[in-house]
N, C-alpha and C positions, 0 to 999 in steps of 0.2 A: 411664534416658535420660541422655545425656551432659550434664554440667553446663554446657557451652558454649552449649547451646540453651535454649529456653523462657524467654527473657529479656524477653518482651513486656510483662510486668507492671511491670518496673522501668525498661525503656528505651522511650522514646516513639518513635513513627514519625517518621522524618526523611527528607525528600527531599534530593537534592543541592542546594546553594545556588543559588538562581535569581538571575541578574543583574538589577539594578534596571531598571525600565521605561524610564527615560530613556536608559540605556546600550544596552539590547538592541534598542530600536527604531531605533537609529542604524546598525545593520548587519544582516547576514543570518546571523551566527554562531549556534550553538546557544545556547538561553537558560539551560541548566543547566550549572553547572560539574561536573566529574567528581567522583565519590566518591574520596577517598583510601583507601588500603588499610585503615587502622584503622576508618574509618567504614563501609566496605563489610562488614568482618567484624562490626562491632557491629550493623548493621542486619540482616544475615543471621542473627545469633544470636537475633533476635526470633521466628523461625519456630517454631511449636508442634510441628512434626513430627507432625501429626495422622495418625491411622490411615487416614482416608479423605481424601486430599489434593484438595480441591475446586479448588484452583488448577490442578493438573495435569489434572483432569477437564475443566475449562472452557477449557483451552488446546487449540486445534485440532491442534497437533502433539503433544499430551500430553507436553510436556517434563518431565523428571525434576526438577521445581523444588525440592521439599524436599531432595533429595539434593545438588544443587549449591549450595543455600543452606548446608547443613551443612558441606560441604567448604570453602566460602568462610569460614564462621565459624571453621573450624579452620586457616585460612591455606593450604589446599591448592588454590591457584588453578589450577595446571596440570591437576590431576585434574578440577576443576570445569569447566574449559574443554573437556576431552575429553568429559565427560558432556553438556555443553550442545550440542556439535557432533554427538553421536550421534543426536540427533533433529531437529536444525535446521541448515540449511545457512547461515543468516545470523543468528546470535543477536544480534549487535550492532545489526543493522538492525531486528529485531523489538523489541529493547530500547528503541530510539529511537522507533519509529512505531506500535507496536501500541497499541490503546486498552485498556491494562491495566485501567482502571477499569471496563470492561465485561466483561473476560475473567478473567485470573488473579487480579489484585488485588481486583477487585470481588467475587470469591467466596472470598477468604481467610477462614479460620475465625476468626482473631482479629479481623478487621475486623467480622465479624458479631457478635462478642462485645463490641464496643465499644472495642477497644484500638488500633484503627488498623491498616491492612493492612501487611504486609511490603512494602517497596518493591522488588518483584520485577524490574520492567523496568530500573531503575537499576543493580541488582546484576548483572543479565544483561549489560548493556552494559559495566560495569566489568570483568567477567571476560574478555570477548572483546577489549576494547581492550587490556587487560593482555597477553593472549596474543599479539596482533599486535606489541606493543612488545617482548616478550621473544623473538619469533621462533619461537614454538611452532606457528604455523599455517603449514603447508607445502603445496606443490602436491601433487596426487594422484600417487602412485607406482603405476603399473600393473604388477602382477606378471606378468600374462600377457595379451598383446594378442589380441583376438578379431577374426577377419576378417569382421566384420559392422559395418555403419554405420547410424547413425540421424540423420536430418535433423530439426532442431527449428525450427519457425517461431515466432519471437518470443523476444526476449532479456530478457523481464521475469522476475519471481521464479519463476513456475511453470517456464518454460523453463530458467532457470539452475539451479534445484534438480534438475530431471530430468537435465540434462546432466552435472552433477557426479556424481550417483549412478550413472548409466550408465557414465561414464568410470572410476569406481572398479572397475567390473566388467570393464573392458577393452575396451569398445566404442569404435569411432571415431565421434566426434561433430562435427557441423557445425551451428552455429546461424545461421539466416538472419533478418535484422531490417531493417526499412525505414528505421530511423533511423541517424544517423551515429555514435552511441555506444550500447553495450549498457547495459541496465538498465531500459528501458521507463519506467514511471511513477516508478520510483525515482530516475531521473536528471532527467526533464523535468516530472514532475507534482507532486513533493513539494519544498517549499522547503528551503533550506539550514538554516534555523533549527530544523527538525525532523530533517533528515537531511543531514549534510554530504556533498558529492559525492565527496570522496576516500574516504569509507567504502564507497561503491558501486564506485568505480574500482579499489580494491585487491582487492575480491572478483572482479571480472571479469578483472583482470590475473592473478589466481591461477589462474583457469580456463584462461586462455590458456597459462600456464606448465605447466598440467596436460595440454596437448596437445589441448584443445578448440579447434576452428577457428571463427572468427566471420566471417560475410559481412555487412558493414554496407551501408547504402544499397541494400538488395536487396529489391525488392517482388515477391512471388510473383504471377504472372500478368502481370508487366510485364518484369522483368529476367530471370526464369526461370519457365518454366511449371510448374504444379503437377504435371502428368503427368511432366515431365522429372525433377522432384524425386523422385517415387515410383520412377521407374526407377533413379535414381542411388543410392538408399538402400534398406536392407532394411526399415526402418520409418520412419514419420513421426509426429512429435508436433506438433499444432497448439496453440500456447499464445500466441495473439496478444493476449489481453486484450480489453477493450472500450473503444473510444475515441470512439464517435459520441455527441456531446452531446445530451441531451434538450432539446427545444425548448419554449418557452412560446408558445402561439398567442394573442397579444394584439394589439390595434390598434397600428399603427406599429412592429411588430417589426423592420422593415427600416431603421430610423433608424441613422445612424452613431453610433459610440461605444457600441454594444451588442455584447458579446463573450461567447464561451463561456469557461468556467473554464480549459480546457486552452490556449486561445490566450494568455490572460493569464499563466498560470503558466509555460508553455513559454518565452515571451519573457523573463520574469524570470530563469528558471533558465539559459537560454542566455547571458544577459548576465553572470550570475554565473560562468559557466564561461569567460568571456573571448571569446565569439563576437561578431561584428558583427551586431546585430539592428536592421535598418532601421526596422521598425515601432515599436521601443522608442525608438531614438535620435531619431526625428522627433516623439516625444511621443504617438503614437497609442495604444500599449499601455503607456504609463507613467502611473501614477496621480498623479504629482507635481502638487500645487496644484489638485487636482480634488475635487469632491464625488462620492464613489463609493458606489454601492449594489450590494450582492451579494444575489442571491435564492437561498435554499437554506440549510438548517441541518445539512448533513452535514460530514464531515471535509474534503472538498474546499472547501466554503464557508469553513470556518475557515482553510484555507491561503490562500484569496484575501483575506479581510479582513485577515489579519496581514501579508500581502505588501503590500497597499495602504498600510497604516500605515508600513511601512518605506520605501516609495517617496514618503513625505511628502505623502500626500493631505491635503486640507483637512479632510475629514470622511469617516468610513467607517461606513456603516449596513448592518445585515444584516436582511433581511425573512424571517420564517419564519411559516408559516401555523398552526403549532401552538404550544404553550407550551414552556418550558424542559424540563419533565419528559418531554415526548413527542418531543423532537428526536433525530435519529439520530446526531448527532456526539458526540464525546468530551466529557464534562462538563469534563474537565481543560483541553481546548483552548478551550472557551467561556470558562472562567475566565481563562486566559492572554490571550485576546483582549480581554476586558473590562478587564483590568489595563492593556492597551496602548492603551486609548481607543476601542475599537470600541463602537458603540451597537447593541444588539439590540432590534429592534421585534417583540416576540412577537405571535402571533395577528394577523398582518397578511399581506395577499396583494396582489400587483400586479394592477390591473384594466386599466390603459391606460398606454402610453408616450406622452409629450407632447413635441412638438418639430416644427420644420419640416424641416430636413435632418438634424440630429443631435439626440440626446436632450437635453431641458432639464429634465424632471421626470418623476415617476412618480405616477400616480393610484393610491392604495392604499385598500383597504377593510379594515375590522376584521373579525376572525373570532371565532367561538365554537366550543367543542368539543361535538359532539353524541354520537351513539351510537358504540360501538366498531365499527371496520371490519375488513376481512379481514387487515389488518396487525397487529391486536391493539391498535391505538391508537384513541383517540377521533377521529371524523371531523370535520375542520374545516368549518364552515358560515359563510357570510357574514352579517354583521349588516346589515340594511337601513338605508340612508341614513347609513352610517358612513364615507363616503369622505373622504380627506384627501390633500394633495399634498406630495411631497418633492422638493426640488431635486436634480438629478443631472447631472453632466458626463460620467460614465462608469457604465455598468451591466454587471455580470458575472453571467451565468447559471451557477449551480452546482447544477443540478437532477439530476445523476447522468449515467450513461453507458449507452448501449445498444450491442449488437453491430453491427458493420458487416456488409454483405451479402457474406459470404465466398464463397459459391458464385459470385457475380458477379465479385468481385475476383480470385478464383483461376481464373476461367473453368472452373469445375467444377460445373455445375448439378446433378450427381447427388449431391453432398455434402448429406447430410440435416441440416436444421435444424429447431428447434422453432418454434412460432408467434411466439415472442419474438425469434427470430433467433439464439439460442444454438445451438451444435452439439449434435446428438443423439448420445449415446453409449450403449453397453451399460453399465449401471451396475456390473456385475460385472467387466468386462474393460477398461473405458474406451476401447474400440474404437468407431470410427464405423461407418457402414454400408459404408465402403470398407475392404477387407482391408488390414491393416498400417498403417492410419492411425488414430492415437489423438488424443485431445484432453483438455486439462486447464486448470484455472484459470478465470478470469472468463469466458472464451469459452464455457464449459460452464455455470457456476453463475450467471453474471451478475455485475455489479459487486460486488466484495466486498473483503475484507481481504488484505493481503500474506501474512499468516500462513496463510490458507486456500490461497492460490496455492502457497505452498511445500509445504504438505501434499499438495495435488493432484499437484504435480510429482514428489514422492517416491513417491506411490502409483502414478503412471503408470509409473515405473521398474520396479516389480514386474511389472506387466502386460505391458510391452514385452519384458522379459526372457523371460517365459513364451512369448510369441509367437515371439520369435527362437530360443528353444531348440527349439520345435516345428518351426519352419521349417528349422532346421539339420538336425534329424533326418530330415525329409522329403527334403531335398537329398542327404543322405548315402545314404539308401536308393536314390534314383534313380541316383546315381553308381555 
């Protein structure tokens, strides 16, 4: 084994330096400073190069993590970048926002042995950021153009990944998206302190330079019909994601100052991008000087609580019906939020919203954990006579997302969906019940991680190519 590796015994785990709480809560910049070259090499050298790399196995993209850690430790950053890009269309984005503590780092062999995980996400981001700075990342060069086109609905991670892979093969690609900027949740749903927007914009600009066309502010079923789109392209990929917020059916849910997470985060992100945001400027979607309550313990909830802190809320409290060990969000994000002054009220559940025209407070009941439910976690149950009241000037619901009614939106009632509203596909071919129409990402699997969406987009490429090859052969025979 090369001497450069296996240094986890002598070198301790170290994350990039985190900015102090009082500084980082004053702006929306990323909270971590970047690794410098020597530190990235040092931390990469801690990798044990184990025979069965659990980090790679537990990565949805099966990134070649031990190999690019070894290359980084040896100072071969350009090769490490090429290897990282061979399995991932957005390594620096995954390095920033993946819950590594639940995936690669959480399953690191030396972490299980008590030596502290290799800081995989930070090294991944360092590799790709360096590649951008050095000019190693170039637009796609198509060697042979193919006279077939694919229309992709949705400019989120699944659609972008599929578009890039199909373009590499020579297909003509057009992405249709209802928002004014490409990127989906990467642009409007994730705050700058986790993912700076220029990181997303340089990716989408690269795809434009690669010959991929973007049709923004384009709603399927409104600006162009779904059937017209099918006639225009040889294949279609539906990669819309899921945006419909889950609701909480409680008394007085119609009070003012109760918002969905996406309303709140989109307003904040648009403001950061320099847009005029009326509902933010007039104070409606601005947490400044307010007592803010967020309901939900997932990653979106963590984005909301930390955004509210940066908007100078008077207080920020997060209600979650289970305990810390059973919450779905990243433990690292919870820790960051607590450092920034967020108060987590574990084992609590809203029972009633109180107010006349707008919310004034929330009636909350204490919970206890009972038997394990279908999710594999213990089911929360209310404790009788345990209610208490919390003041609230603004309440944000971060309870997850469901699919919108795409057959209705697309005016295509024949498009088959599951009882949950997700699009039904043939799991082997990723094709819907409509010939030549494929689907990938959250609109198929439900609300999930960006890394899973990228994987789905890449796998859709393989199936779409098979379909187009067969279509081309049939057309040739007919001719």
